[in-house]
C-alpha positions as CSV (number, residue, x, y, z in Angstrom):
1,M,0.0,0.0,0.0
2,K,1.1,3.5,-0.7
3,T,1.9,5.6,2.4
4,V,0.7,9.2,2.3
5,R,2.6,11.7,4.4
6,S,0.4,14.8,4.8
7,T,2.5,16.6,7.4
8,P,4.4,18.6,4.8
9,S,1.2,19.7,3.1
10,L,-0.2,20.6,6.5
11,A,2.9,22.8,7.3
12,F,2.6,24.3,3.8
13,A,-1.1,25.1,4.5
14,V,-0.2,26.9,7.7
15,L,2.6,28.8,6.1
16,A,0.3,29.8,3.3
17,A,-2.3,31.0,5.9
18,I,0.4,33.1,7.6
19,A,1.4,34.6,4.2
20,L,-2.2,35.4,3.4
21,L,-2.6,37.1,6.8
22,L,0.5,39.2,6.2
23,V,-0.6,40.2,2.7
24,A,-4.1,41.1,4.0
25,L,-2.6,43.2,6.7
26,S,-0.2,45.0,4.3
27,I,-2.9,45.9,1.7
28,A,-5.6,46.7,4.2
29,P,-6.8,50.4,4.0
30,R,-4.6,52.6,6.1
31,A,-6.1,53.6,9.4
32,Q,-7.3,57.2,9.8
33,T,-4.9,59.6,11.4
34,Q,-6.9,59.7,14.7
35,M,-6.6,55.9,15.1
36,A,-3.4,54.6,16.5
37,A,-1.6,51.9,14.4
38,P,-1.5,48.5,16.0
39,A,1.6,47.9,18.0
40,P,4.2,45.4,16.8
41,Q,3.2,43.4,19.9
42,A,-0.2,42.7,18.3
43,Y,1.5,41.2,15.2
44,Q,3.9,39.2,17.4
45,Q,0.9,37.9,19.4
46,L,-0.8,36.8,16.2
47,V,2.3,35.1,15.0
48,D,2.7,33.3,18.3
49,Q,-0.9,32.2,18.2
50,L,-0.4,30.8,14.7
51,K,2.7,29.0,15.7
52,K,0.9,27.4,18.7
53,Q,-2.0,26.4,16.4
54,Q,0.5,24.9,14.0
55,D,2.2,22.9,16.7
56,T,-1.2,21.6,17.9
57,M,-2.1,20.6,14.3
58,V,1.2,18.8,13.8
59,A,0.7,16.9,17.1
60,N,-2.9,16.0,16.1
61,Q,-1.7,14.8,12.7
62,A,0.9,12.6,14.4
63,K,-1.8,11.0,16.6
64,M,-4.1,10.5,13.5
65,D,-1.2,8.8,11.6
66,E,-0.6,6.5,14.5
67,Q,-4.2,5.6,14.8
68,I,-4.4,4.9,11.0
69,A,-1.3,2.7,11.3
70,N,-3.0,0.7,14.1
71,I,-6.2,0.3,12.1
72,K,-4.2,-0.9,9.1
73,E,-2.4,-3.5,11.3
74,E,-5.7,-4.7,12.8
75,I,-7.2,-5.1,9.3
76,R,-4.1,-7.0,8.2
77,L,-4.4,-9.4,11.2
78,V,-8.1,-9.9,10.6
79,R,-7.4,-10.8,7.0
80,I,-4.8,-13.3,8.0
81,F,-7.0,-15.0,10.6
82,S,-10.0,-15.0,8.4
83,R,-8.0,-16.9,5.7
84,R,-6.8,-19.4,8.2
85,T,-10.4,-20.2,9.3
86,G,-11.6,-20.4,5.7
87,G,-13.6,-17.2,5.9
88,G,-12.3,-16.0,2.6
89,G,-12.2,-12.2,2.9
90,G,-9.5,-11.9,0.3
91,G,-8.5,-8.4,-0.4
């Protein structure tokens, strides 16, 4: 069976989201003079939040990959035992 590694595509998606956020912030209409521009702290907080979300998504992806591997192994064992008992179940 072909193994699919989706972690790089997940990381790419997160980086693309960050890039889109930065582009949106750079082309947004400039604030009026009476409004203060957001502090660099606000941008840093956004970046920190995105990094935290990315770490969480990577951890969740690893858990899902492990669960899929366990399911594949269980299916493999069921097929082996079903053949031994004459249950057919060829795949």
